[in-house]
N, C-alpha and C positions, 0 to 999 in steps of 0.2 A: 261203588263205595271205595274209599281210598285204602290202599294197602299200607302196612307198616305204621299205622297210627298207634298212639299210646292207648292204654286201656280205657281211660275216662273218655277220650275222644271217640273211640270206636263204639263205646256204649251209647253215647249220644247219637251217633249215626244210626245205630240199630233201632233205638227208640223213635227216632224221627221217621224211619221207614216202617214203623209198626202197623200203620193203617193198611198196608198192603202186604199180607203174609207171604205172597209169592216172592217178594224181594228179600225176605229174611232167610238166614241160614237154616237148613233143616236141623242141624246140630250146632249148638252154641255151648262153649265152655267158659265159665267165669271162675278164675282161680286167684287166690291171694292168701297172705299169711294169717289173716284174721277172718273168722266166719261172719262177723257182724256186717262187714262191708260187702262180702260176697253175697250174703242173703239179701241185703238191701238192693244190690245191683239186680239180682234176679227179680225181686219185687218190682223194681223200676220197669223192667222189661215187660213183665206180666201185666202190670197196671196199664201200660200204654197199649198193649195188644187187646186186652179184655178188661175194660174199665169196670164192668159190673160183675167180674168173675166170682165175687163172694156169694152171689145169689145163684151160681151155677156150680154146685159141688163136684160135678163130673168133669169139669174143664181141666183141672190140674190133678195129676197123680204124682205122689212123691215116694221114692224108694231109695234105699241105701245101696251103694255100689257093690258092697261085699256079698249081698244076698240076691242079686238079680239073676234072672234067666233071660238072656238076650233073645233066644229063639221065641219064647212066649211073648216078650215085650214087643218084638218086631211084628209078630202076628196081630197083636192087639192094635198096634199103631197103624198097620196097613188097612184095617177094617174101618170104614167110615162110620161115624156116629150120627144117628138121625136127630139126636137131641143137642149135640154140641159140635157145630161145624168146624171149630178150631180147638184142638186138644194139645195139652202140654204134658210132657213127662219130665219131672225134675229128678235127677239122679245125684244124690249127695255123696260126699266123701269119695270123689272120683279118683283120688290117689290110691284107693283100695281096689280098683278094677282089676279083675284077673286078666292074664295075658290073652286068653281065648276071647273074653268079652271085649277087650280092647280091639282085637282084630275084627271081630264081628261088627262092632259099631262103626268101624271105619267104612263099612260098605253101606251103612244106613243112608248116607247122603243122597244116593241115587235110587234107593229102594223105597223110601217112604214118601207118601203123598204130601202136598203142600199144607194139608189140613192138620198134619201132625208135626209138632216141634219138640225137640229134645234139648234140655238145658242141663249141662253138667256143672256141678258145684264142688269145690274142694280147695285144698291147699296147693296142690301142684298136679301137673300132668306132663309126662315125659314127651317132649316135642319130637323125639326120634322114634317114638312108638308109631304103629300104623295109624291109630286114631289121632295122635298128636300131629303127624305129618299132614293128614287130611285137613285138620282144623286150621293149621298154619296156612296151607294152600288156599283155603276158602276164606281166610281172614275172619275166622270164627272163634278165635281164642283170645279172650279178654284177660289180661294179666293186671292185677291191682298190685302196685308196688307198696312196700312197707313205708309207713309214714314216720317221719322223724321231725324233731325241732319245731319250727314255726308251722309247718303243714299239720303236724299232729295237734298242736295247740289250737289252731283254727278249727280243726275238725271237732275237738272237744267243745269249743264255744258253740258250734252249730248244733251239736248233739244236745247241749244244755238248752239252747233256744227251742229245739223241738219239744222238749219237755217243760217249757215255760219256767225254767230255773234261772233265777237272777242271783248275783253274787254281792256279798258285802264288800269284797275287794278282789283284785286280780290274784292275790295270794291263794285264793280258793282253788283256782285251776292248777296252780303249781302243786298244791297239796294233793289234789285229785290225781294228778299224774304220778306223784310220788307213791301214794298208797296202792296204786294199781300197777306199778312198775311199767308204765307207758304201754300197757296192753290194751288195744282197742276193745277186745272182747270184755275184759274186766271193767274198762271205763264205761261201756254201754250199760252193763249190769249195775254198776255203782250209781250211774245217773238215774236209772230207773228207781233204785232204792231211795235215793235222795228225793226224787219227785214224790214218791209215796209218803215218806215221812214228813217232808217239809210242808206239803199241802198248800203251796203258794207262798210260803215265807222265803225270804232271801237266804241263800246258803252261806254259811260261815266256815272258816277253817275248823272251828270246834265241831261243827256238824259232821264234816268229812272225817275228822279223827275219831269221833264218837261212834259213828255209824259204820264206817268202812274199815277200821283197823282191826284186823283179826278175822279168823275164819268164821266165828260164830255169827257175826252180823251179816257177813256176805252170804251165808247159807240161808238167810231168810228167804231169798229168792226161790231156792230149791223147794223149801217147805210150801210156800204159797203156790208155786206151779204144781207141785205134787198133789196138794189138796184140790185145786181146781180140776186137775186131771183125774180125780177119783182114785188115786193110788193110795189105798189105806195103809198097807204095810210100809211103803216108802215114807209116807208122811209121819208115821209113828217113829221110825228110825231116825229121820231127820230132826224131829222134835227133841228126841233124847240127846242127839249130838249137840244141838244148840244149847240145851240146858246144861249139859256137862261142860261145855266150853265157856259157860258164864254169861250167855246172852240174857238180857233183861226180859223177864216174862211179859212185862207190859208193852215192850217194843214188839215182841212177837205177836201179841194180841192186836196191837195197833196195825201191824202189817197185814194180818189176816182180815181184820175188820175193813180196812180201806179197800183192799183188793176184792173182797167179797162184795162189798157195796157196789164197786165199779163194775165187776163182772155181772152182777145181778141187773144193773141198769142197762148195760149193753145187750144182754140176752133178751131183756124185755122189749127193747126197741127193735132188735132184730126180729123177734117174733111178730112185731107189729108191721113188719115189712120195710123198715128203714134200712138203707145201705150205709156203708161206712161214712161218706161225706155228710149225710143227714145226721148220723149218730154223733159225729164230731160237733156239728152245729148245735145239737140239742144238749150235749154234755160238757163240751169244752175239753174233752180228753184228747190226748195226743194221738195221731194216727197209729203210732207204734202200739200204744196200749189198746186201742180199739181192735187192731188186728190180732193182738194176743188174746183178748177176751172173746172175740168172734170164733177163734179156733176151738174154744171150749164151751161155746154157747149151747151146743146141742145137748149137753148133759146138765145145763143150768135151767131146769124147768121152773115154772112159777112157784110150785110147791116147795121144791128144794131150796130155791132162793130165799123164800120167806121163812122157812124153817131155820135156815142158816143164820139169818138176821136175829131171830129169837134166841138161838143158841149162843151167838156172840154176846148179846146183851146179858144173858144169864151168866156166862163165863166171866164177863167184866165185873158183874156184881159179886160173884164168888171170890175173884181175885182181890178186889178192894175190901171185901168183908173178912178176908182171911179165914173163911170157913173151912178151907182145905188148902193144902200146899199147892204151889204153882204147877208141879208136874202132873198130879192127877187131874187138875182142872183143865190144863191145856191138852193133856192126852185125850180126855173125854171129848173136848171140843174138836180136836183134830179128827178123831174117829167120826164124829157126827158130820163134820163138813165134807169129809172125803168120801162119804157114802153117796151113791147115786140117788138113793131114795131120801125123803125128808126125815132122817133119823132125829129123834129128840129124846133127851133124858132130862129129868129134873122138872121143876115147875116154877 
């Protein structure tokens, strides 16, 4: 494999060689200024190496760099698994690696078996550190450069295409770039929110301004993710923040309803044995959404999913009937949805 290639080209080389794990670096680092592209690159590599890894929960382990024990991890990686012939360790926020851990991991390249692969993800990694020097020598450091101008605009167009978002005019992209301050992380989240709210309708400048201007609307993501992850206290706190910042209660309910319905569908299909490509064919959801909902599908039982749908309908009726204020209605709904069991109140 060629030396001194740019990040995108090196990534393609690694994916091309993915069918033969022995040809791949034991340790690979993917760094860049935005987490969305770094995570996508890692997913690109993993999907090429283990196409059906979603059905093998033990294949991929994910840990944060600040809390690792390199001696324990090395011992685990040295031991072969009877159930998973190829295993991956993803270490996030590699810029937070301690000096001693950086030194220890520099020796992993020759110590680990071909069946164990380590992928470091983060914003940066010092090239003059022991691990950095090893990765540069092995051509195993992928650096994603900051996107600007036309490159960033084309990336936004591709992201929108991934979520099946169409535009009323080119000005929509300019507005999207403006409200997100050209941040790929913020752009990716904004596009997800647009996809949920638009539900197939073309995006307009007014949609972007209405849904994405201000922290209240942008925080809808955090609330939905917190509810699906069964984080009751966080969900209540985020809901109060949204309402204090003036977010429309019906938009909050709409986001919760659409996401819950989608997560319920994905979980049901996963329980039936379908994999990500089959779920995409059955639902039409984007790969990104499917991956997101599969990550929480273990807590979305059939009973919890159905109870949540009933609770959403009841909350919709109460909001429209004005039988109670928005905050108590949504607070009760959020409590119900974020519980692991099928909690219900009201009739």
